[in-house]
MARBA-3410 file (N, C-alpha, C, O; in Angstrom, 1 decimal):
180
-17.2,-32.0,7.7,-16.9,-32.4,9.3,-18.5,-33.2,9.4,-19.7,-33.0,9.0 ~ -17.8,-34.4,10.1,-19.2,-34.9,10.7,-19.5,-34.6,12.1,-18.6,-34.2,12.8 ~ -20.8,-34.9,12.4,-21.1,-34.3,13.8,-20.4,-35.1,15.0,-20.8,-34.9,16.1 ~ -19.5,-35.9,14.6,-19.0,-36.7,15.9,-17.6,-36.2,15.9,-16.8,-36.7,16.7 ~ -17.3,-35.3,15.3,-16.0,-34.8,15.6,-16.0,-32.9,15.5,-16.7,-32.3,14.6
-15.1,-32.3,16.6,-15.2,-30.8,16.8,-13.9,-30.5,16.8,-13.0,-31.1,17.5 ~ -13.9,-29.6,16.1,-12.8,-28.6,15.7,-12.6,-27.3,16.3,-13.5,-26.4,16.5 ~ -11.1,-27.4,16.7,-10.9,-26.1,17.5,-9.8,-25.2,16.9,-8.7,-25.7,16.6 ~ -10.1,-24.3,16.6,-9.1,-23.1,15.9,-8.8,-22.2,16.9,-9.5,-21.5,17.6 ~ -7.2,-22.3,16.9,-6.9,-21.2,17.8,-6.0,-19.9,17.2,-4.9,-20.1,16.7
-6.5,-19.0,17.2,-6.0,-17.8,16.6,-5.9,-16.6,17.5,-6.6,-16.3,18.4 ~ -5.1,-16.0,17.2,-4.8,-14.4,17.6,-4.7,-13.6,16.7,-4.6,-13.9,15.5 ~ -4.7,-12.2,17.2,-4.8,-11.0,16.8,-3.8,-10.4,16.7,-3.3,-10.5,17.9 ~ -3.2,-9.8,16.1,-1.7,-9.1,16.2,-2.0,-7.7,15.2,-2.4,-7.9,14.1 ~ -1.7,-6.1,15.7,-1.7,-5.3,15.1,-0.4,-5.0,14.5,0.7,-5.0,15.1
-0.7,-4.9,12.9,0.3,-4.5,12.1,0.8,-3.1,12.5,0.2,-2.3,13.3 ~ 2.1,-2.8,12.0,2.4,-1.4,12.0,1.6,-0.5,11.8,1.4,0.6,12.4 ~ 0.8,-1.1,10.4,-0.4,-0.1,10.2,-1.6,0.4,11.0,-2.2,1.4,10.8 ~ -1.7,-0.5,12.0,-2.9,-0.5,12.8,-4.0,-1.4,12.4,-5.1,-1.4,13.0 ~ -3.7,-2.1,11.4,-4.7,-3.1,11.0,-4.7,-4.2,11.5,-3.5,-4.6,11.6
-5.6,-5.2,12.0,-5.6,-6.1,12.4,-5.2,-7.4,11.7,-5.7,-7.4,10.6 ~ -4.5,-8.4,12.0,-3.9,-9.7,11.4,-4.6,-10.7,12.2,-4.7,-10.7,13.5 ~ -5.2,-11.5,11.4,-5.6,-12.9,12.2,-4.5,-14.1,11.6,-4.4,-14.4,10.4 ~ -3.9,-14.7,12.5,-3.2,-15.8,12.3,-3.5,-17.2,12.9,-3.3,-17.3,14.1 ~ -3.9,-18.4,12.1,-3.8,-19.3,12.2,-2.8,-20.3,12.9,-2.1,-20.7,12.0
-2.6,-20.7,13.9,-2.0,-21.3,14.9,-1.9,-22.8,14.6,-0.8,-23.4,14.6 ~ -2.8,-23.2,14.4,-3.1,-24.5,14.8,-4.4,-25.2,14.3,-5.3,-24.3,14.2 ~ -4.8,-26.3,14.0,-6.0,-26.9,14.2,-6.0,-28.3,14.8,-5.2,-29.2,14.5 ~ -7.0,-28.3,15.6,-6.9,-29.6,17.0,-8.4,-30.3,16.6,-9.4,-29.6,16.6 ~ -8.3,-31.4,16.3,-9.6,-32.0,16.4,-9.4,-33.6,17.3,-8.4,-34.3,17.6
-10.8,-33.9,17.5,-10.9,-35.1,18.1,-12.3,-35.8,18.2,-13.3,-35.1,18.0 ~ -12.4,-37.2,18.5,-13.7,-37.6,18.0,-14.7,-37.9,19.4,-14.5,-38.5,20.5 ~ -15.3,-37.4,19.2,-16.5,-36.8,20.2,-17.2,-38.4,20.7,-17.7,-39.1,19.9 ~ -17.2,-38.7,22.1,-17.9,-39.8,22.5,-19.0,-39.6,22.9,-19.5,-38.8,23.7 ~ -19.6,-40.6,22.2,-21.5,-40.6,22.6,-21.8,-40.8,23.9,-21.1,-41.6,24.6
-22.8,-40.3,24.3,-23.4,-40.7,25.3,-24.8,-41.4,25.4,-25.8,-40.9,24.9 ~ -24.8,-42.8,26.1,-26.3,-43.4,26.3,-26.8,-43.4,27.1,-26.1,-43.8,28.1 ~ -28.2,-43.0,27.3,-28.6,-43.1,28.5,-30.0,-43.5,28.6,-30.7,-43.4,27.5 ~ -30.7,-43.9,29.6,-32.2,-44.3,29.9,-33.0,-43.6,30.0,-32.5,-42.5,30.1 ~ -34.3,-43.5,30.1,-35.0,-45.1,29.5,-34.8,-45.2,28.3,-34.3,-44.2,27.9
-34.9,-46.1,27.5,-34.3,-46.6,26.1,-35.4,-47.5,25.7,-35.2,-48.7,25.7 ~ -36.4,-47.1,25.4,-37.5,-47.9,24.9,-36.9,-48.0,23.4,-36.3,-47.1,22.9 ~ -37.4,-49.5,22.8,-36.8,-49.9,21.6,-37.9,-49.0,20.6,-37.5,-48.7,19.4 ~ -38.8,-48.7,20.9,-39.6,-48.0,19.9,-39.7,-46.7,20.1,-40.6,-46.1,19.6 ~ -38.9,-45.8,20.9,-39.3,-44.7,21.4,-40.4,-44.2,22.5,-40.4,-43.1,23.1
-41.3,-45.5,22.7,-42.2,-44.9,23.3,-42.3,-45.1,25.1,-41.9,-46.0,25.8 ~ -42.8,-43.8,25.6,-42.8,-44.2,27.1,-44.0,-44.6,27.4,-44.8,-44.9,26.5 ~ -44.3,-44.8,28.6,-45.7,-45.5,29.2,-46.7,-44.4,29.0,-46.6,-43.2,29.4 ~ -47.9,-44.9,28.2,-49.0,-43.7,28.4,-49.4,-42.9,29.8,-48.9,-43.3,30.8 ~ -50.2,-42.0,29.7,-50.7,-41.6,31.1,-51.9,-41.0,30.4,-52.3,-41.0,29.2
-52.5,-40.3,31.7,-53.9,-39.8,31.2,-54.3,-38.4,31.8,-53.7,-38.0,32.8 ~ -55.0,-37.7,31.2,-55.4,-36.3,31.9,-55.8,-36.0,33.0,-56.7,-36.7,33.4 ~ -55.3,-35.3,33.8,-55.4,-35.1,35.4,-55.5,-36.2,36.2,-56.3,-36.4,37.1 ~ -54.2,-37.4,35.5,-53.5,-37.9,36.5,-52.3,-37.8,36.4,-51.8,-37.9,35.3 ~ -51.4,-37.5,37.9,-49.9,-37.7,37.6,-49.4,-38.7,37.1,-49.7,-39.9,37.2
-48.5,-38.3,36.5,-47.5,-39.2,35.5,-46.2,-39.4,36.5,-45.6,-38.6,37.1 ~ -45.9,-41.0,36.5,-45.1,-41.4,37.4,-43.5,-40.3,36.8,-43.3,-40.0,35.7 ~ -43.0,-40.0,37.7,-41.7,-39.3,37.4,-40.8,-40.4,36.7,-40.6,-41.5,37.2 ~ -40.2,-39.8,35.7,-39.2,-41.0,34.8,-37.7,-40.0,34.9,-37.5,-38.8,34.5 ~ -37.0,-40.8,35.5,-35.4,-40.6,35.4,-34.6,-40.6,34.5,-34.0,-41.7,34.2
-34.2,-39.5,33.9,-33.1,-40.0,32.4,-31.4,-39.9,33.1,-30.8,-39.0,33.7 ~ -31.1,-40.8,32.9,-30.0,-41.5,33.6,-29.0,-42.0,32.5,-29.2,-42.9,31.7 ~ -27.5,-41.2,32.5,-26.3,-41.9,31.9,-26.0,-43.3,32.0,-25.7,-43.7,33.2 ~ -26.0,-44.1,31.0,-25.3,-45.4,31.1,-24.0,-45.8,30.7,-23.3,-46.7,31.2 ~ -23.8,-44.9,29.8,-21.9,-44.9,29.3,-21.9,-43.9,28.4,-22.7,-43.3,27.8
-20.4,-43.8,28.4,-20.1,-42.3,27.7,-20.1,-41.2,28.6,-20.6,-41.1,29.7 ~ -19.6,-40.5,28.2,-19.7,-39.0,29.0,-18.8,-38.9,30.1,-18.2,-39.9,30.6 ~ -18.6,-37.6,30.4,-17.5,-37.1,31.5,-18.0,-36.4,32.9,-17.4,-35.7,33.8 ~ -19.3,-36.8,32.9,-20.0,-35.9,34.1,-20.0,-34.7,33.8,-19.6,-34.1,32.8 ~ -20.8,-34.0,34.8,-20.9,-32.8,34.8,-22.4,-32.6,33.3,-22.4,-31.8,32.4
-23.3,-33.4,33.6,-24.0,-33.4,32.8,-25.3,-31.9,32.6,-25.8,-31.3,33.6 ~ -25.5,-31.6,31.3,-26.9,-30.8,31.3,-27.9,-31.2,30.6,-27.7,-31.8,29.5 ~ -29.0,-31.1,30.8,-30.3,-32.1,30.4,-31.0,-31.0,29.8,-30.9,-29.8,30.2 ~ -31.9,-31.3,28.6,-32.8,-30.5,28.0,-33.5,-31.0,26.8,-33.0,-32.0,26.2 ~ -34.5,-30.4,26.6,-35.7,-31.0,25.2,-35.0,-30.1,24.0,-34.9,-28.9,23.9
-34.6,-31.0,23.2,-33.9,-30.5,21.7,-34.9,-29.7,20.6,-34.7,-28.7,19.9 ~ -35.9,-30.7,20.7,-37.0,-30.9,19.7,-38.2,-31.1,20.4,-38.3,-32.0,21.3 ~ -39.3,-30.2,20.0,-40.9,-31.3,20.3,-41.0,-30.4,21.6,-40.1,-29.6,22.0 ~ -42.2,-30.7,22.2,-42.4,-30.6,23.6,-43.0,-31.7,24.5,-43.6,-32.7,24.0 ~ -42.9,-31.5,25.7,-43.8,-32.4,26.3,-45.2,-32.3,26.8,-45.7,-31.2,26.5
-45.8,-32.9,27.3,-47.5,-32.7,27.1,-47.7,-31.1,28.2,-46.8,-30.9,29.1 ~ -48.7,-30.4,28.1,-49.0,-29.4,29.0,-49.4,-30.0,30.3,-50.3,-30.9,30.3 ~ -48.7,-29.4,31.4,-49.1,-29.8,32.7,-47.9,-30.6,33.1,-47.8,-30.9,34.3 ~ -46.7,-31.0,32.1,-45.7,-31.7,32.6,-44.5,-31.0,32.3,-44.5,-30.3,31.3 ~ -43.3,-31.0,33.1,-42.3,-30.7,32.5,-41.0,-31.3,32.5,-40.9,-32.4,32.9
-39.9,-30.8,31.9,-38.7,-31.6,31.9,-37.9,-31.0,32.7,-38.1,-29.8,32.6 ~ -36.9,-31.3,33.4,-36.1,-30.6,34.1,-34.3,-31.1,34.5,-33.9,-32.2,34.9 ~ -33.7,-30.3,34.2,-32.4,-30.6,34.6,-32.2,-30.9,36.2,-32.4,-30.1,37.0 ~ -31.8,-32.1,36.4,-31.6,-32.4,37.8,-29.7,-32.6,38.2,-29.3,-33.1,39.3 ~ -28.9,-32.0,37.0,-27.6,-32.1,37.2,-27.3,-33.4,36.3,-27.3,-33.4,35.1
-26.9,-34.5,37.3,-26.7,-36.0,36.9,-27.8,-36.7,36.0,-27.6,-37.5,35.1 ~ -29.1,-36.0,36.4,-30.2,-36.5,35.6,-30.8,-35.7,35.2,-30.6,-34.6,35.7 ~ -32.1,-35.9,34.1,-32.9,-35.1,33.5,-34.3,-35.8,34.1,-34.3,-37.0,34.2 ~ -35.2,-35.2,34.4,-36.4,-35.5,34.9,-37.7,-35.4,34.2,-37.7,-34.2,33.7 ~ -38.6,-36.1,34.0,-39.9,-35.7,33.2,-40.7,-36.3,34.4,-40.4,-37.3,35.0
-42.1,-35.1,34.6,-42.8,-35.4,35.5,-44.0,-34.3,35.4,-44.0,-33.4,34.5 ~ -45.1,-34.4,36.5,-46.0,-33.7,36.2,-47.1,-34.2,35.9,-47.1,-35.4,35.8 ~ -48.5,-33.5,35.5,-49.8,-34.4,35.5,-50.7,-33.4,34.2,-51.3,-32.3,34.3 ~ -50.6,-34.1,33.2,-50.9,-33.4,31.8,-52.2,-33.2,31.8,-53.0,-33.9,32.3 ~ -52.3,-32.0,31.1,-53.8,-31.4,31.2,-54.5,-31.4,29.8,-55.6,-30.9,29.6
-53.5,-32.1,28.6,-54.1,-32.0,27.1,-53.9,-33.2,26.8,-52.8,-33.7,27.1 ~ -55.0,-34.1,26.1,-55.1,-35.4,25.4,-54.0,-34.9,24.6,-53.8,-33.7,24.3 ~ -53.1,-36.4,23.9,-52.7,-36.2,22.4,-51.9,-37.0,22.4,-52.1,-37.9,23.2 ~ -50.5,-37.3,21.4,-49.4,-37.6,21.3,-48.2,-36.6,21.1,-48.3,-35.6,20.3 ~ -47.3,-36.9,21.7,-46.4,-35.7,22.2,-45.1,-36.4,21.8,-44.9,-37.5,22.3
-44.1,-35.8,21.0,-43.2,-36.4,20.5,-41.6,-35.2,20.8,-41.5,-34.1,20.3 ~ -40.9,-35.7,21.5,-39.9,-34.6,21.7,-38.6,-35.3,21.8,-38.6,-36.6,21.9 ~ -37.4,-34.6,21.8,-35.6,-35.2,21.9,-35.2,-34.7,23.0,-35.2,-33.5,23.3 ~ -34.9,-35.6,24.0,-34.0,-35.6,25.1,-32.5,-35.5,24.6,-31.9,-36.4,24.1 ~ -31.9,-34.3,24.9,-30.5,-34.3,24.7,-29.6,-33.8,26.0,-29.7,-32.8,26.7
-28.8,-34.6,26.1,-27.6,-34.5,27.1,-26.6,-34.0,26.6,-26.3,-34.4,25.5 ~ -25.8,-33.0,27.2,-24.4,-32.6,27.0,-23.5,-32.6,28.5,-23.8,-32.2,29.7 ~ -22.3,-33.2,28.1,-21.1,-33.2,29.4,-20.5,-32.1,29.3,-20.5,-31.4,28.4 ~ -19.6,-32.0,30.6,-18.7,-30.9,31.1,-17.6,-31.1,29.5,-17.1,-30.0,29.2 ~ -17.2,-32.2,28.6,-16.6,-32.4,27.7,-17.1,-31.8,26.3,-16.4,-31.6,25.3
-18.0,-31.7,26.3,-19.0,-31.4,25.1,-19.2,-32.6,24.5,-18.9,-32.7,23.3 ~ -19.6,-33.6,25.1,-19.9,-34.9,24.6,-21.6,-34.7,24.6,-22.3,-34.0,25.3 ~ -22.2,-35.7,23.5,-23.5,-35.8,23.3,-24.1,-36.6,23.6,-23.4,-37.6,23.9 ~ -25.6,-36.9,23.7,-26.7,-37.7,23.7,-27.6,-37.4,23.5,-27.9,-36.6,24.3 ~ -28.8,-37.7,22.4,-29.7,-37.4,21.9,-30.7,-38.7,21.9,-30.2,-39.7,21.5
-32.2,-38.8,22.4,-32.9,-39.7,21.8,-34.4,-39.1,21.8,-34.8,-38.2,22.6 ~ -35.0,-39.7,20.8,-36.5,-39.3,20.4,-37.4,-40.0,21.4,-37.2,-41.2,21.7 ~ -38.5,-39.3,21.9,-39.5,-40.3,22.5,-41.0,-39.7,21.9,-41.1,-38.9,21.0 ~ -41.8,-40.2,22.5,-43.4,-40.2,22.1,-44.2,-40.5,23.4,-44.0,-41.6,23.9 ~ -45.0,-39.8,24.0,-45.8,-39.8,25.1,-47.4,-39.6,24.8,-48.0,-38.5,24.7
-47.8,-40.7,24.9,-49.2,-40.6,24.5,-50.1,-40.4,26.0,-50.0,-41.1,27.1 ~ -50.9,-39.5,25.7,-51.9,-38.6,26.8,-53.1,-38.9,26.5,-53.6,-38.4,25.5 ~ -54.1,-40.0,27.3,-55.4,-40.1,26.8,-56.3,-39.2,27.6,-55.9,-38.4,28.4 ~ -57.2,-39.3,27.5,-58.3,-38.4,28.1,-58.5,-39.0,29.3,-58.4,-40.3,29.4 ~ -58.9,-38.1,30.6,-59.0,-38.5,32.2,-59.9,-39.6,32.0,-60.9,-39.5,31.4
-59.4,-40.8,32.8,-60.3,-41.8,33.0,-61.6,-41.4,33.6,-61.8,-40.4,34.2 ~ -62.5,-42.5,33.1,-64.2,-42.1,33.6,-64.3,-43.4,34.5,-63.9,-44.6,34.5 ~ -65.2,-42.3,35.4,-65.4,-43.4,36.4,-67.0,-43.1,36.6,-67.5,-42.0,36.4 ~ -67.7,-44.2,37.0,-69.3,-43.9,37.6,-69.6,-44.8,38.6,-69.1,-46.0,38.7 ~ -70.4,-44.1,39.4,-70.6,-44.8,40.7,-72.3,-44.5,41.1,-72.9,-43.5,41.4
-72.8,-46.1,40.9,-74.2,-46.4,40.9,-74.1,-46.7,42.5,-75.2,-47.1,42.8 ~ -73.4,-46.7,43.5,-73.6,-46.8,45.0,-74.7,-45.9,45.5,-75.3,-46.1,46.6 ~ -75.0,-45.1,45.0,-76.0,-43.7,45.9,-77.4,-44.1,45.0,-78.4,-43.4,45.1 ~ -77.3,-45.3,44.2,-78.8,-45.0,43.6,-79.8,-45.8,44.6,-79.4,-46.6,45.4 ~ -81.0,-45.3,44.4,-82.1,-45.6,45.3,-82.6,-46.8,44.8,-82.8,-46.9,43.6
-82.8,-47.8,45.6,-83.7,-49.4,44.7,-84.6,-48.7,44.2,-85.0,-47.6,44.5 ~ -84.9,-49.7,43.4,-86.0,-49.3,42.4,-87.4,-50.1,42.8,-87.2,-51.2,43.4 ~ -88.8,-49.9,42.5,-89.7,-50.4,43.2,-90.5,-51.5,41.7,-90.9,-50.8,40.7 ~ -90.7,-52.4,41.7,-91.4,-53.1,41.0,-92.6,-52.6,40.6,-93.5,-52.4,41.5 ~ -92.9,-52.3,39.0,-94.1,-52.0,38.4,-93.8,-50.5,38.5,-94.7,-49.7,38.0
-92.9,-50.0,39.0,-93.2,-48.1,39.2,-92.0,-47.9,38.3,-91.0,-48.6,38.1 ~ -92.4,-46.7,37.6,-91.2,-46.0,36.7,-90.0,-45.7,37.7,-90.1,-45.2,38.8 ~ -89.0,-46.0,37.3,-87.6,-45.4,38.1,-86.4,-44.3,36.7,-86.4,-44.5,35.4 ~ -85.8,-43.6,37.3,-85.3,-42.7,36.6,-83.9,-42.4,37.8,-84.1,-42.0,38.9 ~ -82.5,-42.6,37.3,-81.3,-42.2,37.9,-80.4,-41.6,37.2,-80.1,-42.2,36.2
-79.9,-40.6,37.3,-78.9,-39.8,36.6,-77.4,-40.7,37.3,-77.4,-40.9,38.5 ~ -76.7,-40.9,36.7,-75.7,-42.1,36.7,-74.1,-40.3,36.8,-73.9,-39.5,36.0 ~ -73.5,-40.6,38.2,-72.6,-39.4,37.9,-71.5,-40.1,37.5,-71.2,-41.2,37.8 ~ -71.0,-38.9,36.6,-69.6,-39.4,35.8,-68.6,-38.5,36.2,-68.9,-37.3,36.2 ~ -67.5,-39.0,36.6,-66.3,-37.9,36.9,-65.1,-38.5,35.9,-65.1,-39.7,35.4
-64.4,-37.5,35.6,-63.4,-37.6,34.7,-63.9,-37.9,33.1,-65.1,-38.0,32.9 ~ -63.1,-38.1,32.0,-63.1,-38.1,30.6,-63.6,-36.6,30.1,-63.6,-35.6,30.8 ~ -64.0,-36.7,28.7,-64.3,-35.5,28.4,-65.8,-35.1,27.5,-66.0,-35.2,26.3 ~ -66.5,-34.6,28.5,-67.7,-34.3,28.0,-68.0,-34.2,26.8,-66.9,-33.8,26.3 ~ -69.2,-34.4,25.7,-70.1,-35.4,26.2,-69.7,-36.6,26.1,-68.6,-37.0,25.7
-70.8,-37.4,26.5,-70.4,-38.8,27.0,-71.5,-39.6,26.0,-72.6,-39.2,25.8 ~ -70.9,-41.1,25.3,-71.8,-41.9,24.8,-71.8,-43.3,25.6,-70.9,-44.0,25.8 ~ -73.3,-43.5,25.9,-73.2,-44.5,26.5,-73.8,-45.7,25.8,-74.5,-45.5,24.8 ~ -73.4,-47.0,26.2,-73.6,-47.7,25.4,-73.8,-49.0,26.4,-72.9,-49.3,27.2 ~ -75.2,-49.9,26.3,-75.7,-51.0,26.9,-74.7,-52.1,26.7,-74.5,-52.4,25.5
-74.1,-52.7,27.4,-73.5,-54.0,27.1,-74.1,-55.5,27.3,-73.7,-56.6,26.9 ~ -75.2,-55.2,28.0,-76.0,-56.7,28.4,-77.2,-56.4,27.5,-77.5,-55.3,27.0 ~ -77.8,-58.0,27.7,-79.3,-58.0,27.5,-80.6,-57.2,28.5,-80.9,-57.4,29.6 ~ -81.0,-56.4,27.5,-81.9,-55.5,28.6,-82.9,-56.2,29.4,-83.5,-55.8,30.3 ~ -83.1,-57.5,28.8,-84.2,-58.3,29.7,-83.5,-58.7,30.9,-84.1,-59.1,31.9
-82.0,-58.7,30.7,-81.4,-59.7,32.1,-81.1,-58.4,33.3,-81.2,-58.6,34.5 ~ -80.8,-57.1,32.9,-80.5,-56.0,33.3,-81.7,-56.0,34.6,-81.4,-55.5,35.7 ~ -83.0,-56.6,34.4,-84.3,-56.6,35.1,-84.5,-57.5,35.7,-85.4,-57.4,36.5 ~ -83.8,-58.8,35.6,-84.1,-60.2,36.5,-83.3,-60.0,37.5,-82.0,-59.9,37.4 ~ -84.0,-59.8,38.7,-83.5,-59.6,40.4,-83.9,-60.9,40.8,-85.0,-61.2,40.6
-83.2,-61.9,41.4,-83.5,-63.2,41.6,-84.7,-63.8,41.5,-85.4,-64.4,42.3 ~ -84.8,-63.5,40.0,-85.8,-64.8,39.6,-87.2,-64.1,39.0,-87.9,-64.6,38.1 ~ -87.3,-62.8,39.6,-88.8,-61.9,39.6,-88.3,-61.2,38.1,-87.2,-60.5,38.0 ~ -89.0,-61.5,37.1,-89.3,-60.7,35.9,-90.2,-59.7,35.2,-91.2,-60.2,34.6 ~ -89.9,-58.4,35.2,-91.3,-57.5,35.4,-92.0,-57.9,34.4,-93.1,-57.4,34.2
END
């Protein structure tokens, strides 16, 4: 039997004169199950990525075709990123929250309606490390021919940090034509 067909068996129990139960099959009814389509529906199944400690924009899952109303939404396999949740809002499903752990998360959203029609779609959501920001606004100005040290404050990301100089070191010290 295919997954697109639901069969209903009607039966009853009748006690025989001996007191033993007898089950009689009255009939078999089948009908084609209507598939439910819903959004978002990215061709590759990838939802927009997020970052640790940054609120993920809420995603509403909404039926676009099929179904008879009275929807029930759930995650049928996999899991959403830690710190996020998938909730059944009745006519829609909702993915929201603030991810706490970087990684690639695969999960399947499942919807069931009041007539037992179903729909499912697999998704992946990539969560990157928290965005790294540095702020040198508080750095004191340097003095020519004097040693200078400044610890650059870092917010976000995951320590330990790796630093790379992306400019010619000599150009960093050219200030208005004055060369050390």
